[in-house]
C-alpha positions as CSV (number, residue, x, y, z in Angstrom):
1,M,-14.3,6.9,10.7
2,T,-11.9,9.8,11.4
3,Y,-9.6,11.4,8.8
4,T,-6.4,10.2,10.4
5,V,-7.6,6.6,10.3
6,L,-8.6,6.9,6.7
7,M,-5.2,8.4,5.8
8,R,-3.4,5.6,7.6
9,R,-5.4,3.0,5.8
10,I,-4.7,4.6,2.4
11,R,-1.0,4.8,3.3
12,L,-1.0,1.2,4.3
13,L,-2.7,0.1,1.1
14,H,-0.3,2.2,-0.9
15,S,2.7,0.7,0.7
16,F,1.3,-2.8,0.2
17,S,0.7,-2.1,-3.5
18,V,4.2,-0.8,-3.9
19,V,5.6,-4.0,-2.3
20,F,3.3,-6.1,-4.5
21,L,4.5,-4.3,-7.7
22,Y,8.1,-4.7,-6.7
23,W,7.6,-8.4,-6.0
24,F,5.9,-8.8,-9.4
25,Y,8.7,-7.0,-11.1
26,V,11.4,-9.1,-9.5
27,F,9.7,-12.5,-10.2
28,S,8.5,-11.8,-13.7
């Protein structure tokens, strides 16, 4: 696994968690 792929995966996971937290905040 290359560094760029790892960074992309972390970035994708981070954006997904932000969306999830926003969704949770809106519907709570």
